[in-house]
C-alpha positions as CSV (number, residue, x, y, z in Angstrom):
1,M,150.6,113.3,103.3
2,N,153.7,115.6,102.7
3,P,152.3,118.8,101.2
4,L,155.3,119.1,98.8
5,L,154.6,115.6,97.5
6,L,151.0,116.5,97.1
7,A,151.9,119.6,95.2
8,A,154.3,117.6,92.9
9,R,151.5,115.2,92.1
10,H,149.0,117.9,91.2
11,G,151.4,120.5,89.8
12,P,149.2,121.9,87.0
13,L,146.3,122.4,89.5
14,V,148.6,124.2,91.9
15,L,149.5,126.6,89.1
16,A,145.9,127.1,88.1
17,G,145.1,127.8,91.8
18,G,147.7,130.5,92.0
19,L,146.3,132.1,88.8
20,V,142.8,132.1,90.2
21,A,144.0,133.4,93.5
22,G,145.9,136.2,91.8
23,L,142.7,137.3,89.9
24,L,140.4,137.1,93.0
25,F,142.8,138.5,95.6
26,P,144.8,141.3,94.0
27,R,145.5,142.9,97.3
28,T,147.4,139.8,98.5
29,G,149.3,139.7,95.2
30,S,150.3,143.3,95.5
31,H,152.1,142.5,98.7
32,L,154.1,139.9,96.9
33,T,154.9,141.9,93.8
34,P,158.0,143.6,95.3
35,H,159.4,140.1,96.0
36,I,159.3,138.9,92.4
37,P,163.1,139.0,91.9
38,V,163.5,136.7,94.9
39,L,160.9,134.3,93.5
40,V,162.7,134.2,90.2
41,V,166.0,133.3,91.9
42,L,164.2,130.6,94.0
43,L,162.7,129.0,90.9
44,L,166.0,128.9,89.2
45,F,167.7,127.5,92.2
46,L,165.1,124.7,92.6
47,S,165.3,123.8,88.9
48,V,169.1,123.4,88.9
49,L,169.2,121.7,92.3
50,R,167.0,118.9,90.9
51,M,169.4,118.2,88.0
52,D,172.5,116.0,87.9
53,P,175.4,118.4,87.6
54,K,177.3,116.0,85.2
55,A,174.3,115.8,82.9
56,L,173.9,119.6,82.9
57,L,177.5,120.6,82.4
58,G,178.4,117.8,80.0
59,S,175.5,118.6,77.6
60,F,176.8,122.1,77.0
61,R,178.9,120.7,74.1
62,D,175.9,121.5,71.8
63,V,176.0,125.2,72.7
64,P,176.6,126.3,69.1
65,R,173.4,124.5,67.9
66,M,171.4,125.8,70.7
67,A,172.7,129.3,70.1
68,G,171.2,129.0,66.6
69,V,167.8,128.1,68.2
70,V,168.1,131.2,70.4
71,L,168.8,133.4,67.5
72,M,165.7,132.1,65.7
73,L,163.6,132.7,68.9
74,Q,164.9,136.1,70.0
75,L,166.1,137.7,66.8
76,A,164.4,136.2,63.7
77,L,160.9,136.2,65.3
78,P,160.8,139.9,66.6
79,L,162.3,141.1,63.3
80,S,159.6,139.2,61.5
81,V,157.0,140.9,63.6
82,L,158.5,144.3,62.8
83,G,158.6,143.4,59.1
84,V,154.9,142.5,59.0
85,A,154.1,145.6,60.9
86,A,156.0,147.7,58.5
87,L,154.2,146.2,55.5
88,G,150.8,146.8,57.2
89,G,151.6,150.3,58.5
90,W,151.1,149.2,62.1
91,Q,154.4,150.4,63.6
92,G,154.2,151.8,67.0
93,T,150.8,150.3,67.9
94,P,150.5,148.7,71.3
95,V,149.9,145.3,69.9
96,V,153.0,145.4,67.7
97,Q,155.0,146.7,70.7
98,A,153.8,143.9,72.9
99,L,154.5,141.2,70.4
100,T,157.9,142.6,69.6
101,L,159.0,142.7,73.2
102,M,157.5,139.2,73.9
103,T,159.4,137.6,71.0
104,A,162.6,139.5,71.8
105,A,162.7,138.2,75.4
106,A,164.6,135.2,76.6
107,P,162.6,132.1,77.8
108,I,161.3,132.4,81.3
109,V,163.2,131.1,84.3
110,G,160.3,128.8,85.1
111,S,160.4,127.0,81.7
112,S,162.3,124.1,83.2
113,N,159.8,123.8,86.0
114,I,157.0,123.6,83.5
115,C,158.8,120.9,81.6
116,L,159.1,118.9,84.8
117,M,155.3,119.1,85.2
118,M,154.9,117.7,81.7
119,G,157.1,114.7,82.6
120,V,160.0,116.0,80.5
121,A,163.7,116.3,81.5
122,P,164.3,120.0,82.3
123,G,167.9,120.2,81.1
124,H,167.2,121.3,77.5
125,A,164.8,124.1,78.6
126,L,167.2,125.3,81.3
127,R,170.1,125.5,78.8
128,L,167.9,127.4,76.3
129,M,167.0,129.9,79.1
130,V,170.6,130.4,80.2
131,I,172.0,130.8,76.6
132,G,169.0,133.0,75.7
133,T,169.7,135.3,78.6
134,A,173.4,135.4,77.9
135,L,172.7,136.4,74.2
136,L,169.9,138.8,75.1
137,P,172.2,141.9,75.2
138,L,173.2,141.2,71.6
139,T,169.9,139.9,70.1
140,V,167.9,142.8,71.5
141,L,170.1,145.5,69.9
142,P,168.8,145.3,66.3
143,V,165.2,145.0,67.6
144,L,165.5,148.2,69.6
145,W,167.3,149.9,66.8
146,L,164.5,149.2,64.4
147,S,161.9,150.2,67.1
148,P,162.9,153.7,68.2
149,H,159.6,154.1,70.2
150,F,161.1,151.8,72.8
151,G,163.7,154.3,73.8
152,G,167.4,153.7,74.3
153,A,169.0,150.3,74.4
154,A,171.5,151.0,77.2
155,T,169.0,150.4,80.0
156,V,167.7,147.2,78.5
157,I,171.3,145.8,78.1
158,S,172.1,146.8,81.7
159,A,169.0,144.9,82.9
160,A,169.9,141.9,80.7
161,L,173.4,141.8,82.1
162,R,172.1,142.0,85.7
163,L,169.8,139.0,84.9
164,L,172.7,137.1,83.4
165,V,174.8,137.6,86.5
166,T,171.9,136.5,88.7
167,V,171.4,133.4,86.6
168,G,175.1,132.5,86.6
169,L,175.5,132.9,90.4
170,T,172.3,131.1,91.2
171,T,173.2,128.2,88.9
172,C,176.7,127.9,90.4
173,V,175.4,127.8,94.0
174,A,172.7,125.3,93.1
175,L,175.3,123.0,91.4
176,L,177.6,123.2,94.4
177,V,174.8,122.4,96.8
178,R,173.8,119.4,94.7
179,R,177.4,118.2,94.2
180,Y,178.5,118.4,97.8
181,L,175.4,118.3,100.0
182,V,172.9,116.1,98.1
183,P,175.0,114.2,95.5
184,A,172.5,111.2,95.4
185,P,169.0,112.6,96.3
186,S,166.3,110.1,97.1
187,T,163.2,109.8,95.0
188,M,161.2,111.5,97.8
189,L,163.6,114.4,97.9
190,V,163.4,114.9,94.1
191,Q,159.6,114.8,94.3
192,S,159.6,117.3,97.1
193,L,161.7,119.6,95.0
194,D,159.1,119.3,92.2
195,G,156.4,120.2,94.7
196,A,158.4,123.2,96.0
197,S,158.8,124.4,92.4
198,A,155.1,124.1,91.8
199,I,154.3,126.2,94.9
200,A,156.9,128.8,94.1
201,L,155.5,129.1,90.6
202,A,152.0,129.6,92.0
203,V,153.2,132.3,94.3
204,F,155.0,133.9,91.4
205,V,151.9,134.2,89.3
206,L,149.9,135.5,92.3
207,A,152.4,138.3,92.5
208,L,152.0,139.2,88.8
209,M,148.2,139.4,88.5
210,P,147.1,142.5,90.4
211,S,147.4,144.8,87.3
212,V,145.0,142.6,85.3
213,S,142.4,142.6,88.2
214,R,142.4,146.4,88.4
215,V,141.9,147.0,84.7
216,A,139.3,144.2,84.5
217,A,137.1,146.0,87.0
218,D,136.9,149.1,84.7
219,A,137.4,147.8,81.2
220,P,136.6,144.1,80.9
221,G,136.5,144.3,77.1
222,L,140.1,145.6,76.9
223,V,141.3,142.8,79.2
224,G,139.4,140.3,77.0
225,L,141.1,141.6,73.8
226,W,144.6,141.5,75.4
227,L,143.9,138.0,76.7
228,M,143.0,136.7,73.3
229,I,146.2,138.2,71.8
230,A,148.3,136.7,74.6
231,M,146.7,133.3,74.2
232,V,147.2,133.2,70.5
233,A,150.8,134.4,70.7
234,N,151.8,132.2,73.5
235,L,150.1,128.9,72.6
236,G,150.7,129.5,68.8
237,L,154.4,129.8,69.4
238,Q,154.4,126.8,71.6
239,W,152.7,124.7,69.0
240,L,155.0,125.9,66.3
241,G,158.2,125.3,68.4
242,F,156.9,121.8,69.3
243,R,156.2,120.9,65.7
244,I,159.6,122.1,64.5
245,G,161.4,120.2,67.3
246,N,159.3,117.0,67.1
247,R,161.9,115.1,65.1
248,A,164.5,115.6,67.8
249,G,162.6,113.6,70.4
250,R,160.0,114.4,72.9
251,D,162.2,116.1,75.5
252,R,163.7,118.6,73.0
253,A,160.4,119.1,71.2
254,V,158.5,120.0,74.4
255,S,161.4,122.1,75.7
256,L,161.5,124.1,72.5
257,G,157.7,124.6,72.5
258,V,157.6,125.7,76.1
259,S,160.6,128.0,75.6
260,A,159.3,129.5,72.3
261,G,155.9,130.5,73.8
262,N,156.9,131.5,77.4
263,R,159.2,134.5,77.4
264,N,160.5,136.7,80.2
265,I,158.8,139.8,79.0
266,A,158.6,141.1,82.6
267,L,162.4,141.9,82.3
268,F,161.5,144.9,80.2
269,L,159.3,146.4,82.9
270,V,162.5,147.4,84.8
271,S,164.5,148.5,81.8
272,L,162.3,150.5,79.5
273,P,160.8,154.0,80.2
274,A,157.5,153.8,82.1
275,E,155.6,155.7,79.4
276,V,156.5,152.9,77.0
277,T,155.6,150.0,79.2
278,A,152.4,151.5,80.8
279,P,150.1,150.6,77.8
280,L,151.5,147.1,77.8
281,L,150.9,146.2,81.5
282,V,147.6,144.5,80.9
283,F,149.1,142.4,78.1
284,I,152.0,141.4,80.3
285,G,149.5,140.4,83.0
286,C,147.3,138.5,80.6
287,Y,150.3,136.8,79.2
288,Q,150.8,135.0,82.5
289,I,147.5,133.2,82.0
290,P,148.5,130.9,79.1
291,M,152.0,130.7,80.5
292,F,151.0,129.2,83.8
293,L,148.2,127.1,82.3
294,T,150.6,125.5,79.9
295,P,150.7,122.2,81.7
296,L,146.9,122.0,81.4
297,L,146.3,123.5,78.0
298,M,149.2,121.9,76.1
299,R,149.4,118.5,77.9
300,R,147.6,116.6,75.1
301,V,149.6,118.3,72.3
302,Y,152.9,117.5,74.0
303,R,151.9,114.0,74.6
304,S,151.5,113.5,70.9
305,A,155.3,113.6,70.4
């Protein structure tokens, strides 16, 4: 059987396999880590290539409404975290820093791939990711201004703009390829693209896990604590987003849930000072676990739409 079709059929298990491999074979993952940007571009390209260009471009008429959703996800949520922290006197703690960065980030590039595995059209999640990335330089400014321990905002905005250019160029290339080279893909080709996306996601998580494995060997209790925080934050936001969007139909509800809980926090690793991100590396690694187990952990919840 075609391995891509097999991967498409068992997408959630492929992701879980990549997660387990990342924990058991950190040396292999460390060789892949420098190639994370390439994997991100590949995931985006596969997501857009699978979609009908007319459906994607035509549905951008609801950008103002979706921009409001992005403002809720990337501005209202992190400001709420900072407000609660101020009331409790927890400003500057690693947990508050981690949750602030997580909620301030745009949805992950792979959110549309995850939606595909849940049997949901990926267009809504893809648009949330693109619009969220486009607005990130603006939404992150008040968050950083109220969080001086993160350092200056200039480097973060620069990184966000680079990501925006990458997303824009990759999306345009994928749309052109789909429009002129595969305008009417067969069912087998679409399923093969789904399988390729699942394998690319598994390799992506394999590249992200070495930091967790190293710390787990010396301080398993610390990893356990960060994992619990990551699970509650990720799955809790997914459930909340899904419940809020449930009246808009299953596709939009699942897309909002996946996008609310799964954020591109890794972007800040290349934009903030190392002394700021160093205490958060274990959280960022643990955060990948609920992210890539979403198709398994949230399947029953999302089917209830």
